[in-house]
C-alpha positions as a printed NumPy array, in Angstrom:
array([[  0.   ,   0.   ,   0.   ],
       [  1.495,   3.42 ,  -0.948],
       [  1.893,   6.065,   1.716],
       [ -0.745,   8.775,   1.917],
       [ -0.566,  12.278,   3.327],
       [ -2.034,  12.895,   6.783],
       [ -4.142,  16.033,   7.011],
       [ -2.849,  17.708,  10.172],
       [ -3.853,  21.285,  11.088],
       [ -1.133,  23.971,  11.211],
       [  1.551,  21.702,   9.779],
       [  4.36 ,  23.822,   8.264],
       [  6.059,  22.855,   5.015],
       [  9.332,  22.002,   6.788],
       [  7.824,  18.734,   8.014],
       [  6.007,  16.062,   6.015],
       [  3.295,  13.84 ,   7.497],
       [  2.344,  10.526,   5.89 ],
       [  0.94 ,   7.146,   6.85 ],
       [  0.862,   3.565,   5.654],
       [ -1.844,   1.714,   7.541],
       [ -1.085,   1.817,  11.264],
       [  2.393,   3.331,  10.742],
       [  2.833,   7.096,  10.696],
       [  5.781,   8.877,   9.086],
       [  7.212,  12.223,  10.15 ],
       [  9.93 ,  13.621,   7.904],
       [ 12.092,  16.645,   8.656],
       [ 11.969,  18.463,   5.319],
       [ 14.59 ,  21.171,   5.482],
       [ 17.447,  19.503,   3.582],
       [ 18.961,  22.772,   2.34 ],
       [ 19.757,  23.551,   6.008],
       [ 20.721,  19.939,   6.858],
       [ 17.408,  19.792,   8.749],
       [ 18.66 ,  22.288,  11.33 ],
       [ 16.029,  22.822,  14.001],
       [ 14.346,  26.213,  14.046],
       [ 11.134,  27.303,  15.767],
       [  9.023,  26.484,  12.722],
       [ 10.342,  22.926,  12.507],
       [  9.879,  22.281,  16.232],
       [  6.336,  23.694,  15.99 ],
       [  5.785,  21.275,  13.101],
       [  6.862,  18.334,  15.272],
       [  4.415,  19.529,  17.929],
       [  1.577,  19.889,  15.402],
       [  2.266,  16.416,  14.016],
       [  2.025,  14.616,  17.339],
       [ -0.898,  16.762,  18.526],
       [ -2.851,  15.871,  15.399],
       [ -1.789,  12.241,  15.036],
       [ -4.817,  10.072,  14.16 ],
       [ -5.896,   7.715,  16.929],
       [ -5.474,   4.619,  14.748],
       [ -1.735,   5.211,  14.227],
       [  0.138,   2.674,  16.387],
       [  3.791,   3.671,  15.762],
       [  5.72 ,   6.495,  14.079],
       [  8.899,   6.503,  11.976],
       [ 10.921,   9.748,  12.142],
       [ 13.328,  10.519,   9.285],
       [ 15.203,  13.432,   7.752],
       [ 15.228,  14.566,   4.12 ],
       [ 18.515,  14.762,   2.242],
       [ 21.939,  13.639,   3.425],
       [ 21.471,  14.303,   7.149],
       [ 19.07 ,  13.542,   9.972],
       [ 19.614,  16.917,  11.652],
       [ 22.629,  19.177,  12.106],
       [ 21.137,  20.649,  15.276],
       [ 19.987,  24.117,  16.285],
       [ 19.768,  26.721,  13.545],
       [ 22.342,  29.099,  15.029],
       [ 21.066,  32.012,  12.938],
       [ 18.055,  32.146,  15.267],
       [ 20.12 ,  32.014,  18.459],
       [ 21.608,  35.481,  17.942],
       [ 18.257,  37.287,  18.267],
       [ 17.281,  36.001,  21.742],
       [ 17.962,  37.502,  25.13 ],
       [ 18.556,  35.46 ,  28.284],
       [ 14.943,  35.237,  29.456],
       [ 13.7  ,  34.49 ,  25.945],
       [ 16.32 ,  31.751,  25.608],
       [ 15.108,  30.069,  28.795],
       [ 11.539,  30.008,  27.479],
       [ 12.765,  28.757,  24.099],
       [ 14.605,  25.853,  25.731],
       [ 11.606,  24.996,  27.89 ],
       [  9.45 ,  24.891,  24.764],
       [ 11.808,  22.28 ,  23.242],
       [ 11.514,  20.296,  26.483],
       [  7.723,  20.401,  26.261],
       [  7.6  ,  19.333,  22.599],
       [ 10.141,  16.512,  22.944],
       [  8.394,  15.245,  26.094],
       [  5.185,  15.269,  24.086],
       [  6.307,  12.312,  21.981],
       [  8.773,  10.653,  24.364],
       [  5.845,  10.297,  26.776],
       [  3.211,  10.225,  24.071],
       [  0.688,   7.793,  22.651],
       [  2.852,   5.637,  20.379],
       [  6.469,   4.441,  20.027],
       [  8.701,   6.578,  17.788],
       [ 11.472,   4.934,  15.749],
       [ 14.154,   7.307,  14.397],
       [ 16.255,   6.678,  11.289],
       [ 19.655,   8.323,  11.747],
       [ 21.968,   9.145,   8.85 ],
       [ 24.627,  11.752,   8.211],
       [ 24.802,  14.461,  10.873],
       [ 23.091,  13.674,  14.166],
       [ 24.538,  16.71 ,  15.852],
       [ 23.64 ,  18.983,  18.756],
       [ 19.886,  19.472,  18.803],
       [ 19.572,  16.656,  16.265],
       [ 21.063,  14.26 ,  18.807],
       [ 18.773,  15.706,  21.478],
       [ 15.791,  15.021,  19.195],
       [ 16.994,  11.482,  18.472],
       [ 17.535,  10.752,  22.168],
       [ 13.845,  11.48 ,  22.833],
       [ 12.831,   8.694,  20.428],
       [ 12.186,   5.201,  21.743],
       [ 14.177,   3.204,  19.173],
       [ 17.032,   4.487,  16.995],
       [ 18.205,   2.873,  13.759],
       [ 21.503,   4.232,  12.436],
       [ 22.876,   3.941,   8.945],
       [ 26.649,   3.683,   8.568],
       [ 26.859,   7.311,   7.421],
       [ 25.605,   8.556,  10.805],
       [ 27.913,  10.544,  13.045],
       [ 27.303,  12.146,  16.42 ],
       [ 28.576,  15.35 ,  18.002],
       [ 27.694,  17.901,  20.676],
       [ 29.589,  21.005,  19.497],
       [ 27.802,  23.391,  21.854],
       [ 30.822,  23.584,  24.176],
       [ 33.254,  24.769,  21.504],
       [ 30.639,  27.268,  20.256],
       [ 30.265,  28.857,  23.665],
       [ 26.722,  27.619,  24.278],
       [ 25.035,  24.711,  26.054],
       [ 22.518,  22.056,  25.062],
       [ 18.94 ,  23.251,  25.465],
       [ 16.669,  20.532,  24.116],
       [ 16.866,  18.111,  27.029],
       [ 20.235,  16.645,  26.043],
       [ 21.834,  16.934,  29.462],
       [ 18.924,  14.909,  30.886],
       [ 18.512,  12.261,  28.177],
       [ 21.962,  11.697,  26.66 ],
       [ 23.824,  10.853,  29.919],
       [ 21.201,   8.156,  30.484],
       [ 22.327,   6.631,  27.185],
       [ 26.111,   7.033,  27.284],
       [ 27.038,   8.334,  30.752],
       [ 27.744,  11.868,  31.949],
       [ 31.547,  11.642,  31.56 ],
       [ 31.332,  10.637,  27.898],
       [ 28.902,  13.46 ,  27.154],
       [ 31.252,  15.796,  29.027],
       [ 34.108,  14.758,  26.756],
       [ 31.993,  15.345,  23.65 ],
       [ 31.035,  18.839,  24.759],
       [ 34.428,  19.921,  26.13 ],
       [ 36.569,  18.678,  23.248],
       [ 34.18 ,  18.642,  20.295],
       [ 34.768,  14.917,  19.848],
       [ 32.659,  13.146,  17.23 ],
       [ 31.656,   9.501,  17.066],
       [ 30.864,   7.385,  14.025],
       [ 27.978,   5.008,  13.568],
       [ 29.74 ,   1.894,  14.918],
       [ 30.871,   3.703,  18.064],
       [ 27.372,   5.077,  18.455],
       [ 25.946,   1.56 ,  18.42 ],
       [ 28.364,   0.266,  21.047],
       [ 27.814,   3.348,  23.259],
       [ 24.042,   3.201,  23.143],
       [ 23.296,   6.184,  20.894],
       [ 21.581,   3.77 ,  18.512],
       [ 20.009,   0.339,  18.903],
       [ 20.547,  -0.952,  15.355],
       [ 23.171,  -0.358,  12.667],
       [ 22.405,  -0.986,   8.996],
       [ 23.919,  -0.229,   5.613],
       [ 23.396,   3.192,   4.063],
       [ 19.936,   3.429,   2.571],
       [ 18.554,   0.512,   4.599],
       [ 17.48 ,   2.479,   7.673],
       [ 13.918,   3.205,   6.622],
       [ 13.164,  -0.418,   5.787],
       [ 14.503,  -1.536,   9.167],
       [ 12.582,   1.179,  10.984],
       [  9.34 ,   0.167,   9.286],
       [  9.954,  -3.457,  10.288],
       [ 10.454,  -2.385,  13.908],
       [  7.479,  -0.021,  13.832],
       [  5.252,  -2.891,  12.687],
       [  6.505,  -5.002,  15.592],
       [  5.704,  -2.183,  18.024],
       [  2.29 ,  -1.629,  16.428],
       [  1.452,  -5.304,  16.961],
       [  1.799,  -4.957,  20.755],
       [ -1.179,  -4.127,  22.927],
       [ -1.562,  -0.363,  23.44 ],
       [ -1.366,  -0.756,  27.219],
       [  1.906,  -2.691,  27.041],
       [  3.428,   0.006,  24.83 ],
       [  2.113,   2.658,  27.208],
       [  3.686,   0.892,  30.183],
       [  7.052,   0.578,  28.435],
       [  7.057,   4.224,  27.305],
       [  5.677,   5.852,  30.453],
       [  6.348,   3.564,  33.425],
       [  9.73 ,   2.038,  32.557],
       [ 11.762,   5.286,  32.401],
       [ 10.124,   6.552,  35.577],
       [ 10.792,   3.288,  37.392],
       [ 14.453,   3.647,  36.41 ],
       [ 14.532,   7.077,  38.092],
       [ 12.944,   6.217,  41.449],
       [ 13.97 ,   4.197,  44.51 ],
       [ 13.823,   0.395,  44.362],
       [ 10.771,  -0.097,  46.654],
       [  8.796,   2.484,  44.673],
       [  9.934,   0.897,  41.432],
       [  8.812,  -2.544,  42.514],
       [  5.388,  -1.202,  43.461],
       [  4.942,   0.672,  40.16 ],
       [  6.07 ,  -2.429,  38.26 ],
       [  3.535,  -4.598,  40.081],
       [  0.739,  -2.149,  39.308],
       [  1.665,  -1.857,  35.629],
       [  2.021,  -5.634,  35.29 ],
       [ -1.463,  -6.119,  36.735],
       [ -3.016,  -3.403,  34.568],
       [ -1.321,  -4.621,  31.377],
       [ -2.248,  -8.278,  31.824],
       [ -5.805,  -7.504,  32.858],
       [ -7.09 ,  -6.32 ,  29.48 ],
       [ -9.175,  -8.607,  27.266],
       [ -6.599,  -8.418,  24.488],
       [ -3.77 ,  -9.408,  26.83 ],
       [ -5.794, -12.301,  28.218],
       [ -6.506, -13.547,  24.678],
       [ -2.804, -13.369,  23.793],
       [ -1.829, -15.263,  26.934],
       [ -4.4  , -17.933,  26.108],
       [ -2.991, -18.238,  22.567],
       [  0.488, -18.716,  24.025],
       [ -0.592, -21.309,  26.557],
       [ -2.479, -23.213,  23.872],
       [  0.586, -23.044,  21.583],
       [ -1.004, -20.794,  18.949],
       [  1.419, -17.909,  19.481],
       [  5.015, -17.675,  18.203],
       [  7.83 , -18.305,  20.671],
       [ 10.658, -15.866,  21.34 ],
       [ 13.539, -17.19 ,  19.226],
       [ 16.898, -15.614,  18.491],
       [ 17.278, -15.058,  14.761],
       [ 20.87 , -13.816,  14.813]])
């Protein structure tokens, strides 16, 4: 089935919204600027997830052209004062939280530059597929600025604070293979194969029960941030809620009666 456009109110031209059945597609469409993030593009991301149809079960996020995103459009940074910059950063936090703790899993396809704000955007996604052309950097330190899109909260949880410190202090970059071993991506594929892999993963996510996906997206990261007794209690509650739905009960019955596939390692 070919992809079709999704009619979403207030969607700017710098993002493209499409769907194929239960899978939604969000494409950063500013290739002439290496998909650098400006206010219009971030507002487009917000509009996309605010207007996402209820029957979409997973989203694939990609970037037009040779790069996923080269980060913040620095031409916009020069016109903001201190107070305005704080509000601007908090707006990024709100928009990225909107899909990190949203309705459906988001799978990012990373290629070319995944730099600065682009890496902050990627780190808010639930699954990241990198092509071999992908490279990662946090050049804010050498430019005299600081991350503002939630990077200092999310990225240390992926790679550790000391490694992020090194990236910001020295301008160090990492290639796609290093990014996989560090935890910046979950999968590494050949150039041009990222979208196909992301669609495969999105279909797997879409096949889960909505409550299980909700628990993984909303409860799991919060459990990781709280004390052990509180985490155990939240886990018990989410396990009971997830397994109590009619769909979950039917799936468990299929498994027990040997009608469901087993978990096998495919290599």
